[in-house]
C-alpha positions as YAML, in Angstrom:
chain: A
units: angstrom
residues:
- id: 1
  name: MET
  ca: [-0.05, -0.04, -0.27]
- id: 2
  name: PHE
  ca: [1.33, 3.41, -0.66]
- id: 3
  name: GLN
  ca: [1.22, 5.50, 2.32]
- id: 4
  name: MET
  ca: [0.25, 8.97, 2.21]
- id: 5
  name: ASN
  ca: [3.28, 10.15, 4.22]
- id: 6
  name: LYS
  ca: [5.50, 9.80, 1.16]
- id: 7
  name: GLN
  ca: [6.25, 12.41, -1.54]
- id: 8
  name: ASP
  ca: [3.42, 13.15, -3.63]
- id: 9
  name: LYS
  ca: [5.42, 13.81, -7.15]
- id: 10
  name: LEU
  ca: [2.56, 13.56, -9.26]
- id: 11
  name: SER
  ca: [0.36, 16.17, -7.55]
- id: 12
  name: TRP
  ca: [1.00, 18.72, -10.22]
- id: 13
  name: VAL
  ca: [-0.05, 16.36, -12.77]
- id: 14
  name: ARG
  ca: [-3.51, 15.79, -10.99]
- id: 15
  name: TRP
  ca: [-4.26, 19.46, -10.78]
- id: 16
  name: LEU
  ca: [-3.58, 20.02, -14.43]
- id: 17
  name: LEU
  ca: [-6.08, 17.38, -15.11]
- id: 18
  name: LEU
  ca: [-8.29, 19.04, -12.91]
- id: 19
  name: ALA
  ca: [-7.83, 22.31, -14.46]
- id: 20
  name: VAL
  ca: [-8.72, 21.01, -17.92]
- id: 21
  name: ILE
  ca: [-11.59, 19.00, -16.47]
- id: 22
  name: VAL
  ca: [-12.98, 22.16, -15.07]
- id: 23
  name: VAL
  ca: [-12.43, 24.52, -18.11]
- id: 24
  name: THR
  ca: [-13.70, 22.11, -20.79]
- id: 25
  name: GLY
  ca: [-16.95, 21.83, -18.80]
- id: 26
  name: PHE
  ca: [-18.04, 24.46, -20.33]
- id: 27
  name: VAL
  ca: [-17.14, 23.88, -23.74]
- id: 28
  name: SER
  ca: [-19.35, 21.37, -26.16]
- id: 29
  name: VAL
  ca: [-16.68, 19.33, -28.07]
- id: 30
  name: LYS
  ca: [-18.63, 16.88, -30.28]
- id: 31
  name: GLY
  ca: [-16.77, 13.84, -31.72]
- id: 32
  name: GLY
  ca: [-13.47, 13.52, -32.77]
- id: 33
  name: LEU
  ca: [-9.88, 12.60, -31.04]
- id: 34
  name: LEU
  ca: [-10.31, 15.59, -28.63]
- id: 35
  name: ALA
  ca: [-13.51, 14.71, -27.21]
- id: 36
  name: ILE
  ca: [-12.58, 11.12, -26.56]
- id: 37
  name: LEU
  ca: [-9.49, 12.69, -24.70]
- id: 38
  name: LEU
  ca: [-11.34, 14.66, -22.88]
- id: 39
  name: TYR
  ca: [-13.88, 12.16, -21.89]
- id: 40
  name: PHE
  ca: [-11.29, 9.80, -20.48]
- id: 41
  name: LEU
  ca: [-9.52, 12.42, -18.32]
- id: 42
  name: PRO
  ca: [-11.88, 12.03, -15.12]
- id: 43
  name: THR
  ca: [-11.11, 8.39, -15.46]
- id: 44
  name: ILE
  ca: [-7.33, 8.80, -15.46]
- id: 45
  name: PHE
  ca: [-7.24, 11.38, -12.50]
- id: 46
  name: VAL
  ca: [-9.51, 8.85, -10.47]
- id: 47
  name: PHE
  ca: [-7.23, 5.97, -11.36]
- id: 48
  name: MET
  ca: [-3.97, 8.35, -10.13]
- id: 49
  name: HIS
  ca: [-5.67, 9.64, -7.08]
- id: 50
  name: GLY
  ca: [-7.03, 6.37, -5.94]
- id: 51
  name: SER
  ca: [-3.77, 4.63, -6.58]
- id: 52
  name: ARG
  ca: [-2.44, 6.76, -3.91]
- id: 53
  name: PHE
  ca: [-5.27, 6.66, -1.63]
- id: 54
  name: LEU
  ca: [-6.42, 3.05, -1.66]
- id: 55
  name: GLY
  ca: [-3.61, 1.52, -3.87]
- id: 56
  name: LYS
  ca: [-3.38, 0.00, -7.20]
- id: 57
  name: LYS
  ca: [-5.19, -2.93, -6.46]
- id: 58
  name: ASN
  ca: [-8.28, -1.64, -4.76]
- id: 59
  name: ILE
  ca: [-8.92, 1.20, -7.21]
- id: 60
  name: LEU
  ca: [-8.98, -1.38, -9.63]
- id: 61
  name: ILE
  ca: [-11.22, -3.18, -7.39]
- id: 62
  name: PHE
  ca: [-13.15, 0.05, -7.18]
- id: 63
  name: PHE
  ca: [-13.54, 0.16, -10.81]
- id: 64
  name: VAL
  ca: [-14.66, -3.54, -11.51]
- id: 65
  name: VAL
  ca: [-17.35, -3.32, -8.99]
- id: 66
  name: VAL
  ca: [-19.07, 0.02, -10.25]
- id: 67
  name: PHE
  ca: [-18.48, -1.18, -13.88]
- id: 68
  name: ALA
  ca: [-20.15, -4.47, -13.00]
- id: 69
  name: VAL
  ca: [-22.79, -3.27, -10.64]
- id: 70
  name: THR
  ca: [-23.77, -0.20, -12.82]
- id: 71
  name: PHE
  ca: [-23.70, -2.18, -16.20]
- id: 72
  name: THR
  ca: [-25.89, -5.00, -14.81]
- id: 73
  name: THR
  ca: [-28.46, -2.51, -13.58]
- id: 74
  name: GLU
  ca: [-28.48, -0.54, -16.86]
- id: 75
  name: TYR
  ca: [-28.89, -3.68, -18.57]
- id: 76
  name: LEU
  ca: [-31.75, -4.79, -16.74]
- id: 77
  name: GLY
  ca: [-33.23, -1.07, -17.08]
- id: 78
  name: VAL
  ca: [-33.08, -0.99, -20.78]
- id: 79
  name: ASN
  ca: [-34.39, -4.25, -21.58]
- id: 80
  name: THR
  ca: [-36.82, -4.85, -18.76]
- id: 81
  name: GLY
  ca: [-38.15, -1.18, -17.62]
- id: 82
  name: LYS
  ca: [-38.18, -2.37, -14.23]
- id: 83
  name: LEU
  ca: [-35.40, -0.29, -12.43]
- id: 84
  name: PHE
  ca: [-35.26, 3.17, -13.98]
- id: 85
  name: GLY
  ca: [-38.58, 3.01, -16.55]
- id: 86
  name: ASP
  ca: [-38.82, 2.36, -20.21]
- id: 87
  name: TYR
  ca: [-36.03, 4.31, -21.78]
- id: 88
  name: TYR
  ca: [-33.41, 3.67, -24.57]
- id: 89
  name: TYR
  ca: [-29.97, 4.81, -25.46]
- id: 90
  name: ASN
  ca: [-29.38, 6.00, -28.90]
- id: 91
  name: ASN
  ca: [-26.76, 4.94, -31.13]
- id: 92
  name: PHE
  ca: [-24.89, 7.97, -32.22]
- id: 93
  name: SER
  ca: [-23.72, 9.98, -29.14]
- id: 94
  name: ASN
  ca: [-23.06, 7.31, -26.55]
- id: 95
  name: GLY
  ca: [-20.60, 5.21, -28.81]
- id: 96
  name: PRO
  ca: [-21.00, 1.69, -29.11]
- id: 97
  name: LEU
  ca: [-23.98, -0.29, -27.45]
- id: 98
  name: VAL
  ca: [-23.55, -3.67, -25.88]
- id: 99
  name: GLY
  ca: [-27.19, -5.41, -24.91]
- id: 100
  name: GLY
  ca: [-28.28, -1.67, -25.44]
- id: 101
  name: VAL
  ca: [-26.09, -0.07, -22.83]
- id: 102
  name: PRO
  ca: [-23.17, 2.30, -23.67]
- id: 103
  name: PRO
  ca: [-19.98, 0.42, -21.81]
- id: 104
  name: LEU
  ca: [-18.46, 4.12, -21.78]
- id: 105
  name: LEU
  ca: [-21.12, 5.36, -19.35]
- id: 106
  name: MET
  ca: [-19.55, 3.14, -16.68]
- id: 107
  name: LEU
  ca: [-16.51, 5.71, -16.88]
- id: 108
  name: THR
  ca: [-18.72, 8.46, -15.83]
- id: 109
  name: TYR
  ca: [-20.30, 6.27, -12.91]
- id: 110
  name: PHE
  ca: [-16.97, 5.63, -12.01]
- id: 111
  name: THR
  ca: [-15.93, 9.17, -11.68]
- id: 112
  name: ILE
  ca: [-19.30, 10.03, -9.81]
- id: 113
  name: CYS
  ca: [-18.93, 7.21, -7.45]
- id: 114
  name: TYR
  ca: [-15.15, 8.15, -6.32]
- id: 115
  name: GLY
  ca: [-16.37, 11.80, -6.19]
- id: 116
  name: THR
  ca: [-19.18, 10.53, -3.84]
- id: 117
  name: TYR
  ca: [-16.63, 8.32, -1.89]
- id: 118
  name: TRP
  ca: [-14.65, 11.27, -1.04]
- id: 119
  name: VAL
  ca: [-17.32, 13.62, -0.10]
- id: 120
  name: MET
  ca: [-18.52, 10.87, 2.53]
- id: 121
  name: ARG
  ca: [-14.97, 10.23, 3.78]
- id: 122
  name: ILE
  ca: [-14.38, 14.09, 4.43]
- id: 123
  name: LEU
  ca: [-17.74, 14.79, 5.70]
- id: 124
  name: LEU
  ca: [-17.58, 11.90, 8.24]
- id: 125
  name: GLY
  ca: [-14.02, 12.50, 9.00]
- id: 126
  name: ASP
  ca: [-12.96, 8.96, 8.70]
- id: 127
  name: PHE
  ca: [-10.06, 8.10, 6.24]
- id: 128
  name: GLY
  ca: [-9.57, 4.17, 8.05]
- id: 129
  name: VAL
  ca: [-11.00, 1.14, 7.09]
- id: 130
  name: ILE
  ca: [-15.07, 1.46, 7.74]
- id: 131
  name: ARG
  ca: [-16.73, -1.84, 9.35]
- id: 132
  name: GLY
  ca: [-20.36, -2.85, 10.54]
- id: 133
  name: MET
  ca: [-23.32, -0.90, 10.71]
- id: 134
  name: LYS
  ca: [-21.11, 2.24, 9.32]
- id: 135
  name: ILE
  ca: [-21.04, 0.33, 5.68]
- id: 136
  name: LEU
  ca: [-24.95, 0.19, 5.72]
- id: 137
  name: TRP
  ca: [-24.98, 3.95, 6.46]
- id: 138
  name: ILE
  ca: [-22.12, 4.91, 4.49]
- id: 139
  name: SER
  ca: [-24.15, 3.18, 1.50]
- id: 140
  name: LEU
  ca: [-27.22, 4.99, 1.90]
- id: 141
  name: LEU
  ca: [-25.64, 8.27, 1.93]
- id: 142
  name: GLY
  ca: [-23.55, 7.35, -0.98]
- id: 143
  name: GLY
  ca: [-26.69, 6.42, -2.97]
- id: 144
  name: LEU
  ca: [-28.24, 9.77, -2.04]
- id: 145
  name: VAL
  ca: [-25.58, 12.16, -2.89]
- id: 146
  name: ALA
  ca: [-24.87, 10.34, -6.06]
- id: 147
  name: THR
  ca: [-28.55, 10.31, -7.02]
- id: 148
  name: LEU
  ca: [-28.35, 14.24, -6.37]
- id: 149
  name: THR
  ca: [-26.38, 14.39, -9.11]
- id: 150
  name: ASP
  ca: [-28.60, 12.65, -11.41]
- id: 151
  name: LEU
  ca: [-31.22, 14.60, -10.24]
- id: 152
  name: ALA
  ca: [-29.53, 17.87, -11.68]
- id: 153
  name: ALA
  ca: [-28.43, 16.18, -14.70]
- id: 154
  name: ASP
  ca: [-30.88, 13.78, -16.05]
- id: 155
  name: PRO
  ca: [-33.64, 16.04, -17.33]
- id: 156
  name: VAL
  ca: [-31.33, 18.16, -19.71]
- id: 157
  name: ASN
  ca: [-29.29, 14.92, -20.98]
- id: 158
  name: SER
  ca: [-32.85, 13.21, -21.86]
- id: 159
  name: THR
  ca: [-34.72, 15.87, -23.28]
- id: 160
  name: VAL
  ca: [-32.48, 18.49, -24.62]
- id: 161
  name: ASN
  ca: [-29.23, 16.39, -25.40]
- id: 162
  name: GLY
  ca: [-31.16, 13.23, -26.10]
- id: 163
  name: VAL
  ca: [-28.28, 11.11, -24.87]
- id: 164
  name: TYR
  ca: [-31.54, 8.37, -23.89]
- id: 165
  name: ILE
  ca: [-35.01, 8.61, -24.52]
- id: 166
  name: TRP
  ca: [-37.60, 8.11, -21.88]
- id: 167
  name: THR
  ca: [-40.31, 6.07, -24.07]
- id: 168
  name: ARG
  ca: [-43.34, 7.19, -21.45]
- id: 169
  name: GLY
  ca: [-41.90, 10.37, -19.94]
- id: 170
  name: GLY
  ca: [-41.97, 11.21, -16.20]
- id: 171
  name: ILE
  ca: [-43.20, 13.66, -13.70]
- id: 172
  name: PHE
  ca: [-40.07, 15.29, -13.24]
- id: 173
  name: PHE
  ca: [-39.37, 17.37, -16.59]
- id: 174
  name: GLY
  ca: [-40.23, 14.00, -18.42]
- id: 175
  name: VAL
  ca: [-37.95, 11.57, -16.46]
- id: 176
  name: PRO
  ca: [-40.06, 9.03, -14.55]
- id: 177
  name: TYR
  ca: [-39.77, 8.80, -10.73]
- id: 178
  name: MET
  ca: [-38.67, 5.53, -10.12]
- id: 179
  name: ASN
  ca: [-35.47, 6.26, -12.44]
- id: 180
  name: PHE
  ca: [-33.89, 8.15, -9.24]
- id: 181
  name: THR
  ca: [-35.26, 5.07, -6.98]
- id: 182
  name: GLY
  ca: [-33.15, 3.12, -9.34]
- id: 183
  name: TRP
  ca: [-30.33, 5.32, -8.75]
- id: 184
  name: LEU
  ca: [-30.13, 5.44, -5.35]
- id: 185
  name: ILE
  ca: [-30.34, 1.70, -5.01]
- id: 186
  name: GLU
  ca: [-27.67, 0.71, -7.85]
- id: 187
  name: ILE
  ca: [-25.25, 2.97, -6.25]
- id: 188
  name: ALA
  ca: [-25.93, 2.02, -2.73]
- id: 189
  name: VAL
  ca: [-25.39, -1.55, -3.58]
- id: 190
  name: PHE
  ca: [-22.15, -0.36, -5.00]
- id: 191
  name: PHE
  ca: [-21.08, 0.89, -2.06]
- id: 192
  name: LEU
  ca: [-22.22, -1.83, -0.01]
- id: 193
  name: ILE
  ca: [-20.46, -4.12, -2.24]
- id: 194
  name: VAL
  ca: [-16.81, -2.56, -2.42]
- id: 195
  name: SER
  ca: [-16.92, -1.25, 1.27]
- id: 196
  name: SER
  ca: [-17.37, -4.77, 2.52]
- id: 197
  name: ILE
  ca: [-14.56, -5.91, 0.42]
- id: 198
  name: PHE
  ca: [-12.46, -3.12, 1.62]
- id: 199
  name: ALA
  ca: [-13.26, -3.93, 5.35]
- id: 200
  name: TYR
  ca: [-13.08, -7.74, 5.26]
- id: 201
  name: ILE
  ca: [-11.00, -8.64, 2.39]
- id: 202
  name: THR
  ca: [-8.25, -6.15, 1.50]
- id: 203
  name: LYS
  ca: [-8.56, -4.00, 4.51]
- id: 204
  name: SER
  ca: [-8.16, -0.82, 2.96]
- id: 205
  name: PRO
  ca: [-7.02, 2.13, 3.24]
- id: 206
  name: LYS
  ca: [-4.05, 1.39, 5.41]
- id: 207
  name: LEU
  ca: [-2.57, 4.91, 5.99]
- id: 208
  name: LYS
  ca: [0.39, 6.03, 8.20]
- id: 209
  name: SER
  ca: [-0.51, 9.46, 8.44]
- id: 210
  name: LEU
  ca: [-3.91, 11.35, 7.17]
- id: 211
  name: PRO
  ca: [-4.52, 12.72, 3.46]
- id: 212
  name: THR
  ca: [-3.28, 16.51, 3.22]
- id: 213
  name: LYS
  ca: [-5.57, 19.04, 2.82]
- id: 214
  name: ASN
  ca: [-4.86, 19.38, -1.01]
- id: 215
  name: PHE
  ca: [-4.91, 15.48, -1.69]
- id: 216
  name: GLN
  ca: [-8.52, 15.76, -0.02]
- id: 217
  name: LEU
  ca: [-9.70, 18.63, -2.14]
- id: 218
  name: GLN
  ca: [-8.73, 17.32, -5.65]
- id: 219
  name: PRO
  ca: [-11.49, 14.60, -5.79]
- id: 220
  name: ILE
  ca: [-14.01, 17.28, -4.24]
- id: 221
  name: ILE
  ca: [-13.08, 19.64, -7.49]
- id: 222
  name: LEU
  ca: [-13.54, 16.49, -9.43]
- id: 223
  name: PHE
  ca: [-16.98, 16.19, -7.76]
- id: 224
  name: ALA
  ca: [-18.04, 19.70, -8.65]
- id: 225
  name: ALA
  ca: [-16.41, 19.73, -12.11]
- id: 226
  name: PRO
  ca: [-19.88, 18.78, -13.81]
- id: 227
  name: VAL
  ca: [-22.08, 20.70, -11.70]
- id: 228
  name: LEU
  ca: [-20.62, 24.40, -12.11]
- id: 229
  name: PRO
  ca: [-21.51, 24.48, -15.66]
- id: 230
  name: VAL
  ca: [-25.28, 23.31, -14.66]
- id: 231
  name: ILE
  ca: [-25.18, 26.17, -12.10]
- id: 232
  name: LEU
  ca: [-23.56, 28.75, -14.46]
- id: 233
  name: ARG
  ca: [-25.15, 28.11, -17.97]
- id: 234
  name: PRO
  ca: [-28.75, 29.87, -17.10]
- id: 235
  name: ILE
  ca: [-26.71, 33.18, -16.40]
- id: 236
  name: TRP
  ca: [-25.85, 33.73, -19.96]
- id: 237
  name: GLY
  ca: [-29.11, 32.64, -21.26]
- id: 238
  name: GLU
  ca: [-28.73, 29.28, -22.95]
- id: 239
  name: GLN
  ca: [-31.85, 27.54, -23.79]
- id: 240
  name: PRO
  ca: [-34.14, 26.09, -23.08]
- id: 241
  name: ALA
  ca: [-34.27, 28.58, -20.09]
- id: 242
  name: ASP
  ca: [-36.65, 26.94, -18.21]
- id: 243
  name: ILE
  ca: [-35.71, 23.77, -17.63]
- id: 244
  name: ARG
  ca: [-31.64, 24.89, -17.10]
- id: 245
  name: ALA
  ca: [-32.98, 27.55, -14.75]
- id: 246
  name: ALA
  ca: [-34.66, 24.43, -12.55]
- id: 247
  name: MET
  ca: [-31.56, 22.26, -12.72]
- id: 248
  name: SER
  ca: [-29.37, 25.12, -11.70]
- id: 249
  name: LEU
  ca: [-31.51, 25.55, -8.55]
- id: 250
  name: ILE
  ca: [-31.20, 21.69, -7.67]
- id: 251
  name: ALA
  ca: [-27.32, 22.01, -8.58]
- id: 252
  name: LEU
  ca: [-26.97, 25.31, -6.54]
- id: 253
  name: PHE
  ca: [-28.80, 24.65, -3.27]
- id: 254
  name: GLY
  ca: [-28.55, 20.71, -3.36]
- id: 255
  name: LEU
  ca: [-25.22, 19.88, -4.92]
- id: 256
  name: GLY
  ca: [-23.74, 23.28, -3.74]
- id: 257
  name: SER
  ca: [-24.43, 22.89, -0.10]
- id: 258
  name: ILE
  ca: [-22.76, 19.31, -0.03]
- id: 259
  name: ILE
  ca: [-19.71, 20.59, -1.81]
- id: 260
  name: VAL
  ca: [-19.33, 24.03, 0.27]
- id: 261
  name: ALA
  ca: [-20.07, 21.98, 3.51]
- id: 262
  name: THR
  ca: [-16.94, 19.18, 2.06]
- id: 263
  name: ILE
  ca: [-14.52, 22.19, 1.53]
- id: 264
  name: MET
  ca: [-15.25, 23.62, 4.93]
- id: 265
  name: ARG
  ca: [-14.85, 20.19, 6.44]
- id: 266
  name: ILE
  ca: [-11.17, 19.87, 4.93]
- id: 267
  name: TYR
  ca: [-9.92, 23.55, 6.06]
- id: 268
  name: TRP
  ca: [-11.82, 23.81, 9.28]
- id: 269
  name: ASN
  ca: [-10.30, 20.26, 10.68]
- id: 270
  name: ASN
  ca: [-7.20, 21.63, 12.69]
- id: 271
  name: LYS
  ca: [-6.27, 17.71, 12.63]
- id: 272
  name: GLN
  ca: [-5.35, 17.25, 8.95]
- id: 273
  name: LYS
  ca: [-1.97, 17.39, 7.87]
- id: 274
  name: ILE
  ca: [-1.14, 20.22, 5.92]
...
């Protein structure tokens, strides 16, 4: 296990990746090699950051469990309509489809889950191995926080961007209620599985010292990167205005509150290593 008290020589590389991720979140890049590269940057960051905190083996476990759980639930969702509602992915903006599901989508899940993982770690002030009933509570919290990101993004992605289509519509700007309960279930199941593996099999993370404040801040910036455009786009009048303004309010007061509270927790906790 790579310990946190060793010199973090790649910190500047991660900060550079984060800067590019944040800036390009406000720019629409469609198609081509550049778009593919930008899409993979968050995943590259997570592997770099996660390898240092959890270790190379455990961040790979994190990825595999995310991929297995979310692909399985998406496959069931697309082909049965039982978990999220009746929907399908188009085949021109999602990359190749396998069983009606774009495998590249699992990279987005990976990024969201890792950012959520750090939000929970910081808010709870616990960077050690989590066991027992704490696993159930952290899994529920993880499901709630991650689902809030979908609440702020799904209506625009489905109705405006057409990334996926709800065939019967729904009560929340055309998105069905069960989509969000489905998200809560799948993310909670993921955290339940991966937290149990870390607690009783790999016993990770094993730290000799606490993560530095800058190290803690990095995944929170990653978590906030897709939230900022949702909050700010209504300011310059991007259309359709009504749905974007509603999503902006959810992102600002819901996710914004979580992000600010997490950053306050980082810098107001005097026990953390500087």
